[in-house]
C-alpha positions as CSV (number, residue, x, y, z in Angstrom):
1,M,-9.2,-19.4,4.6
2,E,-8.6,-18.5,8.2
3,D,-6.9,-15.2,8.5
4,S,-3.4,-15.2,10.0
5,V,-0.8,-12.7,10.9
6,F,1.5,-14.2,8.3
7,A,-0.9,-13.9,5.4
8,S,-2.5,-10.6,6.3
9,I,0.4,-8.6,7.8
10,L,3.9,-10.1,7.5
11,L,3.6,-11.3,4.0
12,P,2.4,-8.0,2.4
13,I,4.9,-6.1,4.4
14,G,7.7,-8.4,3.3
15,L,6.7,-8.2,-0.4
16,A,6.4,-4.4,-0.1
17,V,10.0,-4.2,1.2
18,I,11.2,-6.5,-1.6
19,M,9.5,-4.3,-4.3
20,T,10.8,-1.1,-2.7
21,T,14.3,-2.7,-3.0
22,L,13.6,-3.3,-6.7
23,G,12.6,0.3,-7.1
24,L,15.8,1.4,-5.6
25,S,17.7,-0.2,-8.5
26,L,15.4,1.3,-11.2
27,S,15.1,4.6,-12.9
28,T,12.8,6.0,-15.6
29,A,15.6,5.1,-18.1
30,D,14.8,1.5,-17.5
31,F,11.3,2.1,-18.8
32,R,12.4,4.4,-21.7
33,R,14.7,1.6,-22.8
34,V,11.6,-0.1,-24.2
35,L,11.7,2.4,-27.0
36,A,15.5,1.8,-27.6
37,Y,15.2,-2.0,-27.7
38,P,11.5,-2.6,-28.7
39,R,12.0,-6.1,-30.2
40,G,13.9,-7.6,-27.3
41,V,11.4,-6.2,-24.7
42,A,8.4,-7.2,-26.9
43,I,9.6,-10.8,-27.3
44,G,10.5,-11.0,-23.6
45,M,7.1,-9.6,-22.5
46,L,5.3,-12.0,-24.9
47,N,7.0,-14.9,-23.2
48,L,6.3,-13.5,-19.7
49,A,2.7,-12.4,-20.3
50,L,1.4,-15.2,-22.5
51,I,3.7,-18.1,-23.0
52,S,4.5,-18.7,-19.3
53,P,0.8,-18.6,-18.1
54,A,-0.2,-20.8,-21.1
55,L,2.4,-23.3,-20.2
56,A,1.2,-23.3,-16.6
57,F,-2.3,-24.0,-17.8
58,G,-1.1,-26.9,-20.0
59,I,1.1,-28.4,-17.3
60,A,-1.6,-28.2,-14.6
61,E,-3.8,-30.2,-17.0
62,L,-1.1,-32.6,-17.9
63,Y,-0.4,-33.6,-14.3
64,G,-4.1,-33.4,-13.3
65,L,-3.4,-31.1,-10.4
66,A,-6.2,-30.4,-7.8
67,P,-8.1,-27.2,-8.5
68,A,-6.3,-25.0,-5.9
69,L,-2.9,-26.3,-6.9
70,A,-3.6,-25.8,-10.6
71,V,-4.8,-22.2,-10.0
72,G,-1.7,-21.7,-7.9
73,L,0.6,-22.9,-10.7
74,V,-1.1,-20.5,-13.2
75,L,-0.8,-17.7,-10.7
76,L,2.9,-18.4,-10.5
77,G,3.3,-18.6,-14.2
78,A,1.5,-15.2,-14.6
79,S,3.8,-13.5,-12.0
80,P,6.5,-11.1,-13.2
81,G,10.2,-11.8,-13.3
82,G,12.1,-11.6,-10.0
83,T,14.9,-9.3,-9.1
84,M,17.4,-12.2,-8.8
85,A,17.0,-12.7,-12.6
86,N,18.9,-9.5,-13.1
87,M,21.9,-10.7,-11.1
88,L,22.0,-14.1,-12.7
89,T,21.7,-12.5,-16.2
90,H,24.7,-10.3,-15.3
91,L,26.7,-13.4,-14.1
92,A,25.8,-15.1,-17.3
93,R,27.1,-12.2,-19.3
94,G,23.6,-11.7,-20.7
95,D,21.9,-8.5,-21.6
96,T,21.5,-7.1,-18.1
97,A,19.8,-3.9,-19.3
98,L,17.2,-5.9,-21.1
99,S,16.7,-8.1,-18.0
100,V,16.2,-5.0,-15.7
101,T,13.7,-3.5,-18.2
102,M,11.7,-6.7,-18.4
103,T,11.5,-6.9,-14.6
104,A,10.4,-3.3,-14.4
105,V,7.8,-3.5,-17.1
106,S,6.4,-6.9,-16.1
107,S,6.2,-5.7,-12.4
108,V,4.0,-2.9,-13.6
109,A,2.0,-5.1,-16.0
110,A,1.3,-7.5,-13.1
111,V,-1.6,-5.3,-12.1
112,I,-3.3,-6.6,-15.2
113,T,-1.7,-10.0,-15.9
114,V,-2.0,-11.5,-12.4
115,P,-5.7,-10.8,-11.8
116,L,-6.5,-11.7,-15.4
117,F,-5.0,-15.2,-15.3
118,L,-6.1,-15.7,-11.7
119,E,-9.7,-15.2,-12.9
120,L,-9.2,-17.4,-16.0
121,S,-7.7,-20.2,-14.1
122,T,-10.2,-20.0,-11.3
123,A,-13.0,-20.2,-13.9
124,H,-11.3,-23.2,-15.6
125,F,-10.0,-25.2,-12.6
126,G,-11.7,-23.7,-9.6
127,N,-14.3,-25.2,-7.4
128,S,-17.2,-23.4,-5.8
129,S,-15.1,-22.3,-2.7
130,L,-12.4,-20.7,-4.8
131,D,-15.0,-19.0,-7.0
132,Q,-16.5,-17.4,-3.9
133,D,-13.2,-16.3,-2.4
134,V,-11.7,-14.6,-5.5
135,N,-12.7,-11.0,-5.7
136,M,-11.0,-9.5,-8.8
137,V,-11.3,-5.9,-7.7
138,G,-9.7,-6.8,-4.4
139,V,-6.9,-8.7,-6.2
140,V,-6.2,-5.7,-8.5
141,V,-6.1,-3.3,-5.5
142,R,-3.9,-5.7,-3.5
143,V,-1.4,-6.2,-6.4
144,L,-1.3,-2.4,-6.9
145,A,-0.7,-1.8,-3.2
146,I,2.1,-4.4,-2.8
147,T,3.9,-3.9,-6.1
148,I,3.4,-0.5,-7.8
149,V,3.2,1.7,-4.7
150,P,6.5,0.3,-3.1
151,L,8.2,0.1,-6.5
152,S,7.4,3.8,-7.1
153,L,8.5,4.7,-3.6
154,G,11.9,3.0,-4.2
155,M,12.3,4.9,-7.5
156,Y,11.4,8.1,-5.9
157,L,14.0,7.6,-3.1
158,R,16.6,6.9,-5.7
159,S,15.8,10.0,-7.7
160,R,16.0,12.1,-4.5
161,S,19.2,10.7,-3.0
162,P,21.1,8.6,-5.6
163,A,24.3,8.7,-3.6
164,R,22.7,7.6,-0.4
165,V,20.7,4.8,-2.2
166,A,23.9,3.5,-3.8
167,E,25.5,3.3,-0.4
168,V,22.7,1.4,1.3
169,E,21.5,-0.7,-1.7
170,P,23.8,-3.7,-1.1
171,S,22.6,-4.0,2.6
172,V,19.0,-3.5,1.6
173,K,19.3,-6.3,-1.1
174,R,20.6,-8.7,1.5
175,I,17.6,-7.9,3.7
176,A,15.3,-8.5,0.8
177,L,16.9,-11.9,0.1
178,I,16.5,-12.8,3.8
179,L,12.8,-11.8,3.6
180,F,12.3,-13.8,0.4
181,V,13.7,-17.0,2.1
182,A,11.6,-16.3,5.2
183,I,8.4,-15.9,3.2
184,V,9.0,-19.1,1.2
185,V,9.7,-21.0,4.5
186,G,6.7,-19.4,6.1
187,A,4.4,-20.5,3.2
188,V,5.7,-24.1,3.5
189,I,5.2,-24.1,7.3
190,A,1.7,-22.7,6.9
191,E,0.7,-25.6,4.7
192,H,3.4,-28.2,5.6
193,E,1.0,-31.1,5.7
194,R,-0.5,-30.4,2.3
195,V,2.9,-29.5,0.8
196,F,4.4,-32.9,1.8
197,D,1.2,-34.7,0.8
198,N,1.3,-33.2,-2.7
199,L,5.1,-32.7,-3.0
200,D,5.7,-35.3,-5.8
201,E,2.9,-34.0,-7.9
202,V,3.5,-30.3,-7.4
203,A,7.3,-30.6,-7.7
204,L,7.1,-32.4,-11.0
205,A,4.7,-29.8,-12.3
206,A,6.8,-26.9,-11.0
207,I,10.1,-28.4,-12.4
208,T,8.4,-29.0,-15.8
209,L,7.1,-25.4,-15.9
210,N,10.5,-24.0,-15.0
211,L,12.5,-26.0,-17.6
212,A,9.9,-25.7,-20.3
213,A,9.5,-21.9,-19.9
214,M,13.3,-21.3,-20.0
215,A,13.8,-23.7,-23.0
216,I,10.9,-22.4,-25.0
217,S,11.5,-18.7,-24.4
218,F,15.2,-19.1,-25.3
219,A,14.2,-20.9,-28.6
220,I,11.6,-18.2,-29.4
221,A,14.2,-15.5,-28.8
222,R,16.7,-17.2,-31.0
223,A,14.1,-17.8,-33.7
224,A,13.3,-14.1,-33.6
225,R,17.0,-13.5,-34.3
226,L,17.9,-12.0,-31.0
227,D,21.5,-12.7,-30.0
228,D,22.7,-15.0,-27.3
229,R,22.9,-12.3,-24.7
230,Q,19.4,-11.1,-25.2
231,S,18.1,-14.7,-25.4
232,T,19.9,-15.5,-22.1
233,A,18.2,-12.5,-20.4
234,I,14.7,-13.6,-21.6
235,A,15.2,-17.3,-20.6
236,I,16.4,-16.4,-17.1
237,E,13.6,-14.0,-16.7
238,L,11.2,-16.8,-17.4
239,G,13.0,-19.1,-14.9
240,I,13.0,-16.7,-12.0
241,H,9.5,-15.5,-11.2
242,N,8.5,-13.2,-8.4
243,A,7.2,-16.1,-6.4
244,V,6.7,-13.9,-3.3
245,L,4.0,-12.0,-5.3
246,A,2.3,-15.3,-6.2
247,I,2.5,-16.4,-2.5
248,A,1.1,-13.0,-1.3
249,V,-1.9,-13.0,-3.7
250,G,-2.5,-16.7,-3.2
251,A,-2.5,-16.4,0.6
252,S,-5.2,-13.7,0.4
253,I,-7.5,-16.3,-1.2
254,S,-6.4,-19.7,0.1
255,T,-3.1,-20.9,1.4
256,L,-3.4,-23.9,-0.9
257,L,-2.7,-21.5,-3.8
258,T,0.7,-20.7,-2.3
259,I,2.1,-24.3,-2.5
260,P,3.2,-24.3,-6.2
261,A,5.1,-21.0,-5.8
262,A,6.7,-22.2,-2.5
263,V,7.9,-25.4,-4.1
264,Y,9.0,-23.7,-7.3
265,S,11.1,-21.3,-5.3
266,A,13.0,-24.2,-3.7
267,F,14.8,-25.0,-7.0
268,M,14.4,-22.2,-9.5
269,F,17.8,-20.8,-8.6
270,V,19.4,-24.1,-9.2
271,S,18.1,-24.5,-12.8
272,A,18.6,-20.9,-13.6
273,G,22.0,-20.9,-12.0
274,L,23.2,-23.9,-14.1
275,F,21.8,-22.2,-17.2
276,A,23.6,-19.0,-16.3
277,R,26.9,-21.0,-15.9
278,L,26.4,-22.6,-19.3
279,M,25.6,-19.3,-21.0
280,Y,28.6,-17.6,-19.2
281,R,30.9,-19.8,-21.2
282,R,29.0,-19.5,-24.4
283,N,28.6,-15.7,-24.2
284,G,32.2,-15.4,-23.1
285,A,33.3,-17.3,-26.2
286,R,31.3,-15.0,-28.3
287,F,32.9,-11.9,-26.8
288,A,36.3,-13.5,-27.3
289,S,35.6,-14.1,-31.0
290,V,34.4,-10.5,-31.5
291,R,37.5,-9.1,-29.9
292,G,39.6,-11.4,-32.0
293,A,37.9,-10.2,-35.1
294,D,38.6,-6.6,-34.1
C-alpha cells in the first residue's frame, strides 16, 4: 500500500481524538460495574468477542468476498462497540450503564481481539500480499497507541477536572462525530473506484452482518433471561461497531481492508436507530406496566 497522509497521520489522529472523547465519558466505575452485573457484561462480551467475528467469517464465505474484502469484514466484526451505541441505547430506554460498560471493556479488549481475528482471517482468506503486509506485533502496538492510550488520557482528564470536562464534553462529542464522518468519507474517497466496483457485494455482506448480529445477540440475551433493557443494550452494541478503528487498522495494511467498514458505517445508524425506536416503545410499555403494578 502506498503510504498517504490520510492513512498514516490524519486517520490515527482522528481516531485518537474520538477515543479520548470516549474516555472523557468514562470512569473506573464503568469497569467496576462488570462485578456488579457480571451476567449481562459476560453475555454482551461473548457476542462482541466471538459471535460477531464468527458471523463475519461466515458471511464473507457466504458471499464469496475477495480476500481483502473478507478480511476487512472480519476486522470490522472484531472491532469493539462504538460510542454512539451508548446514546442510541439511552434513546431506546435500554440499559445505558451496561452499554457504557461493554463499550469500555470491549475497547480495552480490542488490543487482543482485533489482532487475533485479523491474523486468523488473513490466514484463512488472505493472499500472499496480505500475509506479507500483516505484522501482528505492529498491529498490537498500533491498536494500543490509538485506543488505550487516548482512552486512558480522557479518563485521566475527567478524574482531574470533572466539572470542566462536563462543561466541554458536548462540544467535544460534536467534534468527534464530525471526525467520524470525515474519516468514513475519506476512506471512501481513497478507494472510491473499488468501493463502487464492489458496492453491491460488500453492501449486501455488511447489511447481513449488521442485521444478523443484532438479531442473534438479542435472541441470545433473551434466551439467557436478560430483560428487554439489557438485551436492547447488547443488540445495539453489536449493531454499532467502532468502524473508525477498523478503518485505521485496515489502512495501515491495505486500503482495500477499509471498504467493508466504510460501507457498513453508511447505514449502521439507520438499522440501529429503527431498532432503538421499536425498543423505545416496548421498553416504555414495560416501564408503564411496572409503575401500574406499583
